[in-house]
C-alpha positions as CSV (number, residue, x, y, z in Angstrom):
1,M,103.1,39.2,42.1
2,K,100.9,36.8,44.0
3,K,101.7,34.1,41.5
4,W,105.5,34.4,42.1
5,V,104.9,34.3,45.9
6,V,102.9,31.1,45.5
7,L,105.6,29.5,43.2
8,L,108.4,30.5,45.5
9,S,106.5,29.1,48.5
10,A,105.9,25.8,46.7
11,L,109.7,25.3,45.9
12,P,110.4,23.7,49.5
13,L,107.5,21.3,48.9
14,L,108.8,20.3,45.4
15,A,112.2,19.7,46.8
16,F,110.7,17.6,49.6
17,A,108.7,15.6,47.1
18,S,111.8,14.9,45.0
19,A,113.6,13.8,48.0
20,Q,111.0,11.3,48.9
21,E,111.5,9.3,45.6
22,K,112.1,5.7,46.6
23,I,114.5,4.0,43.9
24,I,115.4,0.5,43.2
25,T,118.2,-0.1,40.7
26,L,118.3,-3.3,38.7
27,G,121.8,-3.9,37.2
28,G,125.2,-3.0,38.5
29,D,125.7,-0.4,35.6
30,V,122.5,1.3,36.6
31,T,123.5,1.5,40.3
32,E,126.9,2.8,39.6
33,I,125.5,5.6,37.5
34,V,123.0,6.7,40.2
35,Y,125.9,6.9,42.7
36,A,128.0,8.8,40.2
37,L,125.1,11.3,39.9
38,G,125.1,11.7,43.6
39,A,121.5,10.4,44.0
40,Q,122.1,7.4,46.3
41,G,120.2,9.0,49.1
42,S,117.1,8.0,47.2
43,L,117.9,4.3,46.9
44,V,115.9,1.9,48.9
45,A,117.1,-1.4,47.2
46,R,119.3,-3.0,44.5
47,D,119.7,-6.3,42.7
48,S,122.5,-8.7,43.6
49,T,124.7,-7.7,40.6
50,S,125.0,-4.1,42.2
51,Q,128.0,-4.5,44.3
52,W,130.0,-1.3,43.5
53,P,130.5,1.1,45.2
54,P,130.8,-1.0,48.3
55,A,128.2,1.1,50.1
56,A,125.6,-0.4,47.6
57,N,125.9,-3.8,49.4
58,D,124.3,-2.2,52.6
59,L,120.9,-1.8,50.5
60,P,118.3,-4.5,50.7
61,D,118.8,-7.1,47.8
62,V,115.7,-7.8,45.6
63,G,117.3,-10.7,43.8
64,Y,119.3,-11.6,40.8
65,L,119.0,-9.5,37.7
66,R,117.7,-12.2,35.5
67,Q,115.5,-14.0,38.1
68,L,113.5,-11.2,39.6
69,S,110.1,-11.4,41.2
70,A,107.4,-8.7,41.4
71,E,106.8,-9.5,45.1
72,G,110.6,-8.9,45.9
73,I,110.6,-5.5,44.2
74,L,107.3,-4.3,45.6
75,S,108.2,-5.4,49.2
76,V,110.3,-2.3,49.6
77,R,107.5,-0.1,48.2
78,P,109.4,1.8,45.4
79,T,108.1,4.8,43.5
80,L,110.8,4.3,40.7
81,V,112.5,1.3,39.4
82,L,115.5,1.9,37.1
83,A,116.0,-1.5,35.2
84,S,118.8,-2.6,33.0
85,A,117.7,-3.9,29.6
86,Q,118.9,-7.2,30.9
87,A,116.4,-7.4,33.7
88,Q,114.3,-10.5,33.6
89,P,111.5,-11.7,33.6
90,T,109.7,-9.0,31.8
91,L,106.5,-10.2,33.3
92,A,107.7,-9.3,36.8
93,L,108.5,-5.7,35.6
94,K,105.0,-5.5,34.0
95,Q,103.5,-6.6,37.3
96,V,105.4,-3.9,39.1
97,E,104.2,-1.3,36.6
98,Q,100.6,-2.5,37.1
99,S,101.1,-1.7,40.8
100,H,101.5,2.0,39.8
101,V,105.3,2.1,40.1
102,N,107.2,3.9,37.4
103,V,109.6,1.6,35.6
104,V,112.3,3.0,33.4
105,T,114.3,0.7,31.1
106,V,117.9,1.8,30.8
107,P,119.3,0.8,27.4
108,G,122.1,-1.8,26.8
109,S,124.3,-2.7,23.9
110,H,127.8,-3.9,23.1
111,D,128.9,-0.4,21.9
112,L,130.7,2.0,24.2
113,S,128.4,4.8,23.1
114,V,125.7,3.3,25.1
115,I,127.3,4.7,28.3
116,D,126.3,8.2,27.3
117,E,122.7,7.1,26.5
118,K,122.6,5.3,29.9
119,I,123.5,8.3,31.9
120,R,121.1,10.4,29.9
121,V,118.2,8.2,30.6
122,I,118.9,7.7,34.3
123,A,119.6,11.5,34.9
124,E,116.3,12.4,33.2
125,A,114.4,9.7,35.3
126,I,115.7,11.0,38.6
127,H,115.5,14.8,37.6
128,Q,119.3,15.2,37.7
129,Q,119.8,16.5,34.2
130,S,122.5,19.0,35.1
131,Q,124.5,16.4,36.9
132,G,124.0,14.1,34.0
133,E,125.4,16.4,31.6
134,A,128.5,16.9,33.6
135,L,128.8,13.3,34.0
136,R,128.3,12.6,30.3
137,Q,131.1,15.1,29.5
138,T,133.5,13.4,32.0
139,L,132.8,10.0,30.4
140,R,133.3,11.4,26.8
141,E,136.6,12.7,27.8
142,A,137.6,9.4,29.4
143,L,136.5,7.4,26.3
144,A,138.4,9.8,24.0
145,T,141.7,8.8,25.8
146,L,141.3,5.1,25.0
147,P,144.1,3.7,22.9
148,S,143.7,4.2,19.1
149,T,146.8,2.3,18.1
150,P,146.2,-1.4,17.6
151,L,148.5,-3.9,19.5
152,N,149.1,-7.2,18.1
153,K,148.1,-9.2,21.2
154,R,145.3,-11.9,21.4
155,V,143.1,-11.9,24.4
156,L,140.9,-14.8,25.7
157,F,138.2,-13.7,27.9
158,I,136.9,-16.5,30.2
159,L,133.6,-16.3,32.0
160,N,133.5,-18.5,35.1
161,H,131.4,-18.4,38.1
162,G,130.8,-21.2,40.7
163,G,128.9,-24.2,39.6
164,M,129.1,-23.3,35.9
165,T,131.3,-24.5,32.9
166,A,134.1,-22.1,32.0
167,M,132.9,-20.1,28.8
168,A,135.0,-18.3,26.2
169,A,133.7,-14.9,24.9
170,G,133.1,-14.8,21.1
171,Q,131.8,-12.0,19.0
172,Q,128.6,-10.0,20.0
173,T,129.7,-9.8,23.6
174,G,130.7,-7.1,26.0
175,A,134.1,-8.7,26.4
176,D,134.7,-8.6,22.6
177,A,133.8,-5.0,22.4
178,A,136.1,-4.0,25.4
179,I,139.0,-6.1,23.9
180,R,138.6,-4.2,20.6
181,A,138.3,-1.0,22.4
182,A,141.6,-1.6,24.0
183,G,143.1,-2.1,20.6
184,L,143.6,-5.7,21.1
185,Q,142.4,-8.9,19.4
186,N,139.8,-11.3,20.7
187,A,141.5,-14.7,20.4
188,M,138.2,-16.4,20.0
189,Q,136.7,-16.0,16.5
190,G,134.2,-17.8,14.4
191,F,131.3,-17.9,16.9
192,I,129.0,-15.4,18.8
193,R,128.2,-15.0,22.5
194,Y,129.7,-17.4,24.8
195,Q,130.7,-21.0,24.1
196,P,132.1,-23.7,26.5
197,L,135.9,-23.9,26.5
198,S,137.2,-26.7,24.3
199,Q,140.8,-27.9,24.1
200,E,140.9,-27.7,20.3
201,G,139.4,-24.2,20.3
202,V,141.7,-22.8,23.0
203,I,144.9,-24.2,21.5
204,A,143.8,-22.9,18.0
205,S,143.2,-19.4,19.4
206,Q,146.8,-19.0,20.9
207,P,145.9,-16.2,23.3
208,D,148.8,-14.0,24.7
209,L,146.7,-13.0,27.7
210,V,143.8,-14.6,29.6
211,V,141.3,-12.3,31.2
212,I,139.0,-13.5,33.9
213,A,136.9,-12.0,36.6
214,Q,138.5,-12.2,40.1
215,D,135.4,-14.1,41.2
216,G,136.2,-16.6,38.4
217,V,139.7,-17.1,39.8
218,T,138.1,-17.8,43.3
219,A,135.6,-20.2,41.8
220,L,138.4,-22.2,40.1
221,G,140.2,-22.4,43.5
222,G,143.2,-20.0,42.6
223,E,145.2,-19.1,39.6
224,E,147.1,-22.5,39.4
225,N,143.8,-24.2,38.6
226,L,143.2,-21.7,35.7
227,W,146.0,-23.2,33.8
228,S,144.6,-26.7,34.0
229,L,141.6,-25.6,32.0
230,P,141.3,-27.3,28.5
231,G,144.2,-26.4,26.3
232,L,145.4,-23.2,28.1
233,A,148.8,-24.8,29.1
234,Q,149.6,-25.1,25.4
235,T,149.1,-21.4,24.6
236,P,151.6,-18.4,24.8
237,A,149.4,-17.2,27.7
238,G,149.7,-20.6,29.6
239,R,153.4,-20.9,28.9
240,H,154.1,-17.5,30.3
241,K,151.3,-17.5,33.0
242,Q,149.9,-14.2,31.6
243,M,146.6,-13.6,33.3
244,L,144.6,-10.4,34.2
245,A,142.0,-10.8,36.9
246,I,139.5,-7.9,36.7
247,D,136.3,-6.7,38.0
248,D,134.0,-8.0,35.3
249,M,131.2,-5.4,36.0
250,A,133.9,-2.6,35.5
251,L,135.0,-4.0,32.2
252,L,131.7,-5.4,30.8
253,G,129.1,-3.2,32.5
254,F,129.7,-0.4,30.1
255,S,129.1,2.1,32.9
256,V,131.2,4.8,34.6
257,R,134.2,2.5,35.4
258,T,134.5,0.9,32.0
259,P,137.0,3.4,30.4
260,E,139.5,2.8,33.4
261,A,139.0,-1.0,33.0
262,I,139.8,-0.9,29.4
263,Q,143.0,1.2,30.1
264,Q,143.9,-1.5,32.7
265,L,143.6,-4.2,30.0
266,R,145.6,-2.3,27.5
267,A,148.3,-1.5,30.1
268,K,148.5,-5.3,30.9
269,A,148.8,-6.2,27.2
270,E,151.7,-3.7,26.7
271,Q,153.6,-5.5,29.4
272,L,153.4,-9.0,27.7
273,P,156.8,-10.5,26.3
């Protein structure tokens, strides 16, 4: 009996200790999942790729995902760092671990099944397993509704940010996986990862639709400037001005918003002439 009394009296203390977890999320996908699990109250900072939901922007920013510093992370005194597999440099994360901070790496891949694994890992790390199971089931159902019938439309995904050369997505990219998940064809074949746009390659690819991040359109100075990129005017997409500006983290982050973004891509393709 005394043991039960002791255990019951300790429960408020355990809840208090759990509430005091101070979490940093590194990666927009990771941050979205933490919010979806309802654990945002434990967040003390995030990286600069974590911009959704909008409330995340109110958190301190510890830097760009691929250019992190141990000093920036440790400055907010976290107890737990949830780090995307893309977080760099690994040396910075090792230094954080050496400072007695728990660092959990969240898996990444170009397969939609990774969404389920991301949620599982994060939910376990923040002791929200029941919420994690519910969210995993919701995402499984959302993924099950993705289109299964192929649509003969070719999609060119362009990666473009301020100060960089516009790049086309080849195979072994999140864009390629998302395009295929929508039942569409990646217009760019024959190379992996991202390659600079070339006039010959774009003309040969003959895309029906160009997909680009909204930030990419802004960096180009507007949609009209998009069609002046090499070769685009000489493609079906260019002739019919068929473009989808999308939240690239939603489409490529392989997180809670990805099924909806893929459905958005498919719906746009179904409207093409």
